[in-house]
C-alpha positions in Angstrom: 171.9 113.9 40.2 172.1 116.9 42.7 169.3 119.4 43.2 170.9 121.9 40.7 170.9 119.7 38.0 167.4 118.6 38.4 166.5 122.3 38.5 168.1 122.8 34.8 166.2 119.9 33.3 162.7 120.9 34.9 160.8 124.3 35.4 157.1 124.6 36.1 157.2 127.2 33.9 158.0 124.9 31.0 154.6 124.3 30.5 153.8 127.4 29.1 157.2 128.0 27.4 159.1 125.2 26.3 159.3 124.7 22.3 161.4 121.9 21.8 160.6 118.6 24.1 158.2 116.9 26.8 156.2 118.9 28.9 153.9 118.3 32.1 150.7 119.7 32.1 146.9 119.2 32.9 144.0 119.5 30.3 143.3 123.1 31.6 147.0 124.0 31.4 147.1 122.7 28.1 144.1 125.2 27.2 146.2 128.3 28.5 149.2 126.8 26.5 147.0 126.4 23.0 146.8 130.0 22.0 150.5 130.5 22.7 151.3 127.7 20.6 149.1 129.4 17.9 150.4 132.6 18.2 154.1 131.1 17.9 153.2 129.3 14.7 152.0 132.5 13.3 155.0 134.3 14.1 156.6 131.6 12.2 154.5 132.2 9.1 155.6 135.5 9.5 151.9 136.6 10.3 151.4 139.6 12.6 148.3 138.0 14.7 147.0 138.7 18.2 144.8 136.2 20.5 141.5 136.7 21.9 139.9 134.4 25.0 136.4 134.8 26.3 133.9 132.7 27.9 132.3 131.5 31.3 133.3 129.2 33.7 132.0 125.9 34.5 132.9 122.1 35.1 135.0 120.7 33.7 136.5 123.7 33.0 135.6 125.5 36.0 139.4 126.4 36.9 140.2 128.0 33.4 139.8 131.5 34.0 142.0 131.2 37.1 145.0 129.7 35.3 144.4 132.0 32.7 144.5 135.3 34.6 147.5 133.7 36.5 149.2 133.8 33.3 148.1 137.3 32.2 151.9 138.7 32.1 152.7 135.8 29.6 149.5 136.0 27.4 150.0 139.9 27.4 153.7 139.4 26.0 152.2 137.6 23.4 149.8 139.8 22.4 146.4 137.4 23.7 143.6 139.1 25.4 141.7 137.2 28.2 138.4 138.8 29.0 136.1 136.5 30.8 132.3 137.0 29.9 129.5 137.9 32.0 127.8 134.8 30.6 128.6 132.6 27.7 126.5 133.8 25.0 128.0 137.6 25.6 131.6 135.9 25.5 130.6 134.1 22.3 129.2 137.8 20.9 132.9 139.5 22.0 134.1 136.0 20.0 132.1 136.9 17.1 133.4 140.7 16.8 137.2 139.7 16.6 136.5 138.2 13.1 135.3 141.5 11.7 139.0 143.0 12.2 139.1 142.5 8.2 136.6 144.9 7.2 138.8 147.9 8.8 141.5 149.1 6.9 143.6 150.4 9.6 143.8 147.2 11.3 146.5 146.8 13.7 146.7 143.2 13.0 146.7 140.7 10.0 144.3 138.7 12.2 142.6 137.5 15.7 142.4 134.3 16.6 139.8 133.6 19.3 138.6 130.8 21.8 135.9 130.5 23.3 135.0 128.4 26.4 132.2 127.1 28.5 130.5 123.8 29.5 127.5 121.9 28.0 124.8 124.0 29.3 126.8 126.9 27.8 126.5 125.6 24.6 123.0 125.1 24.9 122.2 128.8 25.3 125.2 130.1 23.3 123.5 128.7 20.0 122.2 131.3 18.5 125.5 133.8 19.1 127.4 130.7 17.5 124.8 130.3 14.6 125.4 134.0 13.5 129.0 134.1 13.5 129.6 130.9 11.9 127.5 132.1 9.1 129.1 135.7 8.8 132.5 133.3 8.8 136.1 133.3 10.5 138.8 135.4 9.3 141.3 134.0 6.7 144.1 135.0 9.1 142.1 134.7 12.5 140.0 131.7 13.2 137.7 130.6 16.0 137.9 127.6 18.0 134.9 127.0 20.8 136.2 125.1 23.4 133.4 122.5 25.1 133.5 121.0 28.2 131.2 117.9 28.8 130.4 116.4 32.1 128.6 113.2 31.0 128.2 111.9 34.6 126.8 115.1 36.1 129.8 115.1 38.3 129.2 119.3 38.7 126.1 119.7 36.7 122.3 119.6 37.3 121.9 117.2 34.3 124.3 115.0 32.1 125.4 116.9 28.4 126.6 115.9 25.2 127.3 118.8 22.9 128.0 116.7 19.4 124.4 117.1 18.3 124.5 121.2 18.8 127.5 121.6 16.9 125.7 119.4 14.0 122.9 121.9 14.3 125.3 124.7 14.3 127.3 123.3 11.1 130.5 123.7 13.2 133.0 121.1 12.6 133.8 119.0 16.4 137.1 117.9 17.3 137.1 115.3 20.3 140.5 115.4 22.3 140.9 112.1 24.5 144.3 113.1 26.2 146.2 116.4 26.9 148.1 115.9 23.9 145.2 115.8 21.7 144.2 119.5 23.3 147.5 120.9 21.9 147.3 119.0 18.6 143.2 119.2 17.6 143.0 122.8 18.8 145.7 124.0 16.5 144.0 121.9 13.7 140.8 123.4 14.8 141.9 127.1 14.7 143.8 126.3 11.2 140.6 124.8 9.7 138.8 127.6 11.1 140.9 129.9 8.8 140.7 127.5 5.9 136.9 126.7 5.6 135.5 129.7 7.2 133.4 127.8 9.8 133.9 128.1 13.8 135.6 124.8 14.8 134.5 123.3 17.6 136.6 121.1 20.4 134.9 118.5 23.2 137.0 118.1 26.1 135.3 115.9 29.1 136.2 115.7 32.7 138.8 113.0 32.8 140.5 114.9 30.5 140.5 118.1 31.7 141.4 116.8 35.4 143.9 114.7 33.7 148.0 115.5 34.6 150.3 114.0 32.1 153.1 114.5 29.6 152.6 115.7 26.0 154.9 116.3 23.4 156.0 119.9 22.0 158.0 120.8 19.0 158.1 123.4 16.4 157.8 120.7 13.6 155.3 118.3 15.7 152.4 119.3 13.6 152.8 120.2 9.9 149.3 121.6 9.0 148.5 121.1 5.1 146.1 123.7 3.9 146.2 123.0 0.2 144.0 124.6 -2.5 140.6 123.3 -2.5 138.5 123.4 -5.7 135.0 123.6 -6.5 134.3 123.1 -10.5 137.7 123.2 -11.2 138.1 126.5 -9.4 140.4 127.0 -6.3 137.7 128.3 -3.7 138.2 130.1 -0.9 135.4 131.0 1.9 133.3 134.4 1.9 133.0 136.5 4.9 129.8 138.4 5.2 128.3 140.4 8.3 125.0 141.4 6.4 123.0 138.5 8.0 119.7 139.3 6.1 118.1 137.9 3.0 119.0 137.5 0.2 122.6 137.5 1.6 122.0 134.6 4.7 120.3 132.5 2.0 123.5 132.4 -0.1 125.7 132.0 2.8 123.4 128.9 4.1 124.3 127.2 0.5 128.0 128.1 0.7 128.3 126.5 4.1 126.4 123.3 3.2 127.9 122.8 -0.2 131.2 124.3 0.3 132.6 124.9 3.8 131.6 121.9 5.4 133.1 120.0 2.1 136.1 122.4 2.6 136.3 120.9 6.0 136.2 117.6 4.9 139.3 117.7 2.3 141.3 119.3 5.1 140.5 116.8 7.7 141.7 114.0 5.0 144.8 115.6 3.9 146.2 116.1 7.4 144.9 112.6 8.2 143.3 113.8 11.6 141.1 110.4 11.5 143.4 107.6 11.2 143.2 103.7 10.3 144.8 101.2 12.0 145.4 97.3 11.7 144.2 97.7 7.8 144.5 93.9 6.0 142.3 92.6 3.3 141.2 90.0 5.2 139.6 92.2 7.8 135.7 91.5 8.6 135.3 93.6 11.4 135.7 97.6 12.1 135.4 99.4 15.2 134.9 103.3 15.0 135.8 105.5 18.3 136.7 108.5 19.2 138.1 110.7 22.2 138.3 109.4 25.8 136.2 106.1 24.3 139.1 105.1 22.2 141.3 105.0 24.7 139.0 103.2 27.1 138.8 100.8 24.4 142.6 100.5 24.1 142.9 99.8 27.7 139.9 97.0 27.0 141.8 95.3 24.4 145.0 95.4 26.6 142.9 93.8 29.8 142.5 90.6 27.7 145.7 90.4 26.1 144.7 91.3 22.7 147.3 93.1 20.8 148.3 94.5 17.6 149.2 91.2 16.4 146.1 89.4 17.6 143.7 92.3 16.0 145.0 91.6 12.6 144.7 87.8 12.9 141.2 88.1 14.2 140.6 90.3 10.9 139.5 93.3 13.2 140.3 97.0 11.4 140.1 100.1 13.9 139.3 104.0 12.9 140.3 106.6 15.4 138.2 109.7 14.6 139.9 113.0 15.6 137.3 115.2 14.1 133.7 113.4 14.5 131.6 116.2 12.6 131.7 116.0 9.4 133.0 112.7 8.5 134.9 112.6 5.3 132.5 110.2 3.2 135.8 109.0 1.2 137.4 107.9 4.5 134.0 105.9 5.8 134.0 104.2 2.6 137.9 103.1 2.4 137.4 101.9 6.2 134.3 99.7 5.4 135.8 97.9 2.3 135.7 94.3 2.3 134.0 94.3 6.2 131.0 92.8 7.2 130.3 94.5 10.4 131.2 97.8 11.9 130.7 98.4 15.5 130.8 102.1 16.6 131.8 102.8 20.1 130.9 106.3 21.2 129.4 107.6 24.3 125.5 108.6 24.8 123.1 108.9 22.1 124.1 107.8 18.4 126.0 110.6 16.5 128.8 108.8 14.7 127.0 105.9 13.9 124.3 107.5 12.3 126.7 109.5 9.5 128.8 106.4 9.0 124.8 104.4 8.1 124.1 107.8 6.0 127.5 107.7 4.2 127.3 103.7 3.3 123.4 103.4 2.9 124.0 103.7 -1.2 126.9 101.3 -1.4 126.3 98.2 -3.2 128.0 96.2 -0.8 127.8 97.6 2.7 128.7 96.4 6.2 125.9 96.0 9.0 126.7 98.8 11.3 126.1 98.0 15.1 126.4 100.2 18.2 123.5 101.4 20.5 122.1 98.3 19.5 123.2 94.6 17.7 122.0 93.4 14.9 118.7 91.9 16.8 117.8 95.3 17.7 119.1 94.5 21.8 120.9 97.1 23.3 124.4 96.8 23.0 126.7 100.3 23.7 124.9 102.2 26.4 123.2 105.7 25.3 123.5 106.7 28.7 126.2 107.1 31.6 129.8 107.0 30.5 131.7 104.2 28.9 135.0 102.8 30.7 137.3 99.9 29.9 135.2 97.2 31.9 132.2 98.0 30.2 133.7 97.6 26.7 135.1 94.5 27.2 131.7 93.1 27.9 130.8 94.5 24.7 133.5 92.7 23.0 132.7 89.5 24.2 129.0 90.0 22.9 130.3 91.1 19.4 133.8 89.0 18.6 133.8 85.4 17.6 137.6 85.3 19.2 137.3 83.5 22.8 140.0 83.3 25.4 140.4 82.5 29.1 141.8 86.0 29.3 138.2 87.2 28.6 136.3 85.1 30.4 138.6 85.8 33.4 138.4 89.2 33.1 134.6 89.3 33.1 134.5 87.6 36.4 137.0 89.9 37.8 134.7 92.8 36.7 131.5 90.9 38.2 133.0 90.2 41.6 134.8 94.0 42.0 131.2 95.4 41.1 129.4 93.0 43.2 132.0 94.0 46.4 131.4 97.5 45.8 127.6 97.3 45.8 127.5 95.2 48.7 129.7 97.5 50.8 128.9 101.3 49.6 128.0 103.5 52.3 125.2 106.3 51.2 126.2 109.7 52.2 123.7 112.6 51.4 125.7 115.6 50.2 125.6 118.4 52.5 127.3 121.9 53.1 130.9 122.2 54.1 131.6 123.5 57.8 130.9 127.2 58.3 129.3 127.4 54.7 127.0 130.5 55.1 124.6 128.5 52.6 123.8 126.3 55.5 122.3 129.3 57.4 120.7 131.3 54.3 118.6 128.0 53.1 116.9 127.9 56.1 113.5 128.9 54.9 111.2 131.0 57.4 108.0 128.7 58.4 105.4 128.4 56.2 107.3 129.4 53.1 108.9 127.8 50.2 111.9 128.6 48.2 112.8 127.6 44.6 116.5 125.8 44.1 119.2 127.0 41.9 122.7 126.5 40.5 125.3 126.6 42.8 126.4 125.2 46.2 122.8 126.1 47.7 121.3 123.8 45.7 122.0 120.9 48.3 119.6 122.2 50.3 117.1 120.4 48.0 118.1 117.2 49.5 117.5 118.3 53.0 114.2 119.1 54.6 114.2 122.9 54.5 111.0 123.3 52.4 112.9 123.8 48.8 111.3 123.0 45.4 112.4 122.2 42.5 115.2 123.6 40.5 115.7 125.7 37.3 118.8 126.6 34.8 121.3 128.9 35.7 119.6 132.1 35.7 115.8 131.0 35.8 115.7 131.1 40.0 112.4 132.3 41.2 111.1 132.8 37.7 108.8 129.3 37.8 106.6 131.0 40.3 
């Protein structure tokens, strides 16, 4: 194959423009493509829509704004406007405004679909805006997707984050992407769900997914998103939209969110099979539930000890992969649990999925034991801190499952030996400024004075003997005095 034929087969711009086939792109590039795919789908459905993107940079979404700026011409061609926010909550307020287009009779578009982005602390500071926007409701031909970047190991953050509880508090349906393909797929589902049930949707992405670079399948027919009629009291239901967020309207909207919109979200997830059950057998006794990157780490763990699909079936192990982690469809969880004696929930950070599964199954006459953060004896099992990986999950399997083979013992021995070598040969290197960095000079404090640390590279001064004292959240520098 010559250079010309290779050039005809592959072009760098394919990751954004190719409509049928296989593309190569990163997690962040998938977030650039996502609104383009949504706009194209709307056109195929004879909708005249526009797109809007706003947010604030921060790891693991730190480079997203640069990628969006670089594709301004392409976004403009598809009526998608990118306007970075001064901060996360003002960006979310701009997104909130896009859903009000329906209230104007001379609107240029049928609706505006919007994407907000920000890291974990950005979710924290934007909760009030999210809450107001979620109560007011999303447009039937618009929709909102909030993309939240979690930095679970504090690789580029002061504190580790886990955003699931925030979106539960806000009553925002939450998807969790475990790879680049799922950013494209769950992102589309999220926007369509927002239109369907009237709630803002959220998509969780992690550092490993955003920084990864892999292939993804794109096709006009890849996603057949179903939006069947949802009935309440034998009547077809549609979500309301109300920007009068004062009593009594706000109380009426609270009722609608809890008893109608969230139920519609569950129905949407069931009909579109966003949560999937694998290895389902009548003799299954153990079930495992996981999501996002933890699911793929779990599958890697199985592969590393020679456990395949046939072995799972023989061992009576049933699997459930959650694409939407909140709200969980009650019927699917009950179907999954039938006949099981135990359910193991593999998820990072504090219990979230585990708590909801327990709540759904609590009143069942026959129900399995649910374990996760602790086993049946109350001993710690799945860590609630740090990050999960395949090696750690192998050790969890060894404690939970009855099947034993030489590969499990051998693999655990390899893991322990590798970890001991790393610990023995680790070289401790204190973080320091890059050569020529102006912070190296500006963070030197006048003798007799002290300075408070802040968010950014200058925070490295805290590690040095420079009379720097403590650190605050972004925007709070100096106020602690």
